[in-house]
MARMAR-274090 format. One line per field, with one value per residue: chain; residue number from 1; residue in three letters; x, y, z of N, C-alpha, C in turn. Coordinates in nm, 2 decimals. Layout:
<rs>
unit: (A	...);
pos: (NUM	...);
code: (ALA	...);
nxx: (X	...);
nyy: (Y	...);
nzz: (Z	...);
caxx: (X	...);
cayy: (Y	...);
cazz: (Z	...);
cxx: (X	...);
cyy: (Y	...);
czz: (Z	...);
</rs>
This chain:
<rs>
unit: (A	A	A	A	A	A	A	A	A	A	A	A	A	A	A	A	A	A	A	A	A	A	A	A	A	A	A	A	A	A	A	A	A	A	A	A	A	A	A	A	A	A	A	A	A	A	A	A	A	A	A	A	A	A	A	A	A	A	A	A	A	A	A	A	A);
pos: (1	2	3	4	5	6	7	8	9	10	11	12	13	14	15	16	17	18	19	20	21	22	23	24	25	26	27	28	29	30	31	32	33	34	35	36	37	38	39	40	41	42	43	44	45	46	47	48	49	50	51	52	53	54	55	56	57	58	59	60	61	62	63	64	65);
code: (MET	GLN	LYS	GLY	PRO	LYS	PRO	ALA	GLU	LEU	ALA	LEU	SER	LYS	GLU	GLU	GLN	GLN	GLY	LEU	GLU	THR	LEU	VAL	ARG	ARG	HIS	GLY	THR	PRO	GLN	GLN	LEU	ALA	LYS	ARG	GLY	LYS	VAL	VAL	LEU	ALA	ALA	GLY	GLU	GLY	LYS	ARG	ASN	ALA	GLU	ILE	ALA	ARG	GLU	LEU	LYS	VAL	SER	VAL	ASP	THR	VAL	ARG	THR);
nxx: (5.61	5.88	6.14	6.45	6.68	6.64	6.54	6.75	6.55	6.31	6.20	5.91	5.82	5.50	5.42	5.61	5.48	5.20	5.24	5.38	5.21	5.03	5.19	5.14	4.92	4.78	4.75	4.86	5.19	5.42	5.46	5.70	5.78	5.59	5.53	5.83	5.77	5.55	5.73	5.91	5.69	5.59	5.84	5.87	5.66	5.74	5.76	5.94	6.22	6.21	5.93	5.79	5.90	5.71	5.42	5.42	5.56	5.74	6.15	6.35	6.58	6.54	6.39	6.58	6.73);
nyy: (15.39	15.41	15.26	15.15	15.39	15.68	15.77	15.95	16.25	16.27	16.53	16.53	16.72	16.83	16.71	16.54	16.39	16.33	16.24	15.97	15.83	15.76	15.65	15.40	15.34	15.27	15.00	14.88	14.88	14.75	14.54	14.51	14.80	14.92	14.85	14.98	15.24	15.29	15.29	15.49	15.71	15.62	15.67	15.91	16.06	16.10	15.84	15.55	15.33	15.06	15.02	15.08	14.87	14.69	14.69	14.71	14.46	14.36	14.29	14.49	14.53	14.59	14.78	14.96	15.01);
nzz: (9.58	9.35	9.18	9.07	8.86	8.76	8.45	8.19	8.11	7.83	7.63	7.41	7.15	7.01	6.78	6.81	6.96	6.83	6.60	6.63	6.81	6.64	6.43	6.60	6.67	6.40	6.21	5.95	6.05	6.13	6.40	6.61	6.60	6.58	6.87	6.99	6.89	7.09	7.38	7.36	7.36	7.59	7.78	7.71	7.87	8.12	8.28	8.49	8.34	8.41	8.48	8.25	8.12	8.25	8.20	7.90	7.90	7.87	7.81	8.10	7.94	7.69	7.66	7.74	7.55);
caxx: (5.74	5.92	6.24	6.56	6.73	6.54	6.64	6.76	6.43	6.26	6.08	5.88	5.74	5.35	5.38	5.66	5.41	5.15	5.34	5.40	5.06	4.95	5.21	5.13	4.78	4.82	4.71	4.98	5.21	5.51	5.46	5.79	5.80	5.47	5.64	5.90	5.69	5.48	5.87	5.94	5.59	5.61	5.95	5.81	5.54	5.85	5.75	6.11	6.23	6.13	5.73	5.73	5.85	5.63	5.32	5.43	5.52	5.90	6.28	6.38	6.69	6.44	6.34	6.69	6.82);
cayy: (15.41	15.41	15.19	15.19	15.48	15.77	15.77	16.10	16.32	16.27	16.54	16.54	16.82	16.81	16.66	16.43	16.29	16.30	16.06	15.80	15.80	15.76	15.53	15.32	15.27	15.25	14.84	14.85	14.93	14.64	14.52	14.58	14.93	15.01	14.90	15.06	15.38	15.26	15.31	15.61	15.75	15.56	15.75	16.11	16.05	16.00	15.65	15.51	15.19	14.91	15.03	15.09	14.72	14.58	14.78	14.65	14.29	14.38	14.31	14.63	14.55	14.63	14.94	15.08	15.05);
cazz: (9.54	9.25	9.18	8.94	8.81	8.71	8.33	8.16	8.04	7.75	7.58	7.25	7.08	6.95	6.62	6.75	7.00	6.81	6.48	6.70	6.83	6.48	6.41	6.73	6.59	6.21	6.12	5.93	6.18	6.20	6.53	6.63	6.54	6.70	7.04	7.02	6.98	7.24	7.45	7.31	7.44	7.77	7.85	7.74	8.00	8.24	8.33	8.41	8.25	8.48	8.46	8.09	8.07	8.27	8.17	7.78	7.88	7.78	7.93	8.08	7.80	7.57	7.71	7.72	7.38);
cxx: (5.81	6.07	6.31	6.59	6.63	6.59	6.63	6.57	6.42	6.17	6.01	5.78	5.58	5.33	5.47	5.60	5.27	5.15	5.40	5.24	5.04	4.99	5.20	5.02	4.72	4.78	4.81	5.13	5.30	5.49	5.56	5.85	5.71	5.46	5.72	5.88	5.62	5.58	5.86	5.80	5.58	5.70	5.87	5.73	5.60	5.87	5.95	6.10	6.18	5.94	5.72	5.77	5.79	5.51	5.34	5.52	5.66	5.99	6.33	6.55	6.64	6.44	6.48	6.77	6.75);
cyy: (15.34	15.29	15.17	15.32	15.57	15.83	15.88	16.14	16.31	16.37	16.53	16.66	16.74	16.70	16.55	16.31	16.24	16.17	15.98	15.77	15.76	15.62	15.42	15.25	15.25	15.05	14.82	14.89	14.80	14.64	14.55	14.75	15.02	14.97	14.95	15.19	15.39	15.32	15.45	15.69	15.70	15.68	15.92	16.17	16.04	15.91	15.67	15.35	15.06	14.93	15.06	14.95	14.61	14.62	14.71	14.49	14.28	14.36	14.49	14.62	14.57	14.77	15.00	15.12	15.09);
czz: (9.42	9.28	9.06	8.91	8.69	8.57	8.26	8.05	7.92	7.68	7.45	7.28	7.03	6.85	6.67	6.84	6.93	6.67	6.52	6.81	6.75	6.47	6.49	6.66	6.46	6.23	6.08	6.01	6.18	6.34	6.66	6.61	6.61	6.85	7.09	7.04	7.12	7.39	7.43	7.38	7.60	7.83	7.83	7.84	8.11	8.29	8.35	8.37	8.24	8.47	8.31	8.07	8.15	8.22	8.02	7.81	7.81	7.88	7.96	7.95	7.67	7.54	7.68	7.65	7.35);
</rs>
């Protein structure tokens, strides 16, 4: 059972998804930017904010913004 409201759908193009995946995996990427990229990728998979927050160990407020 999924909790919380379903966020607006986020559709990523293949190029956007690949760019974010590259950014997240690069060792030189600042942690804050990598974390944000992971949030966007998870949202692009259709995950809910609470689920993303739990997986990435951040607050729901961080995911929402």
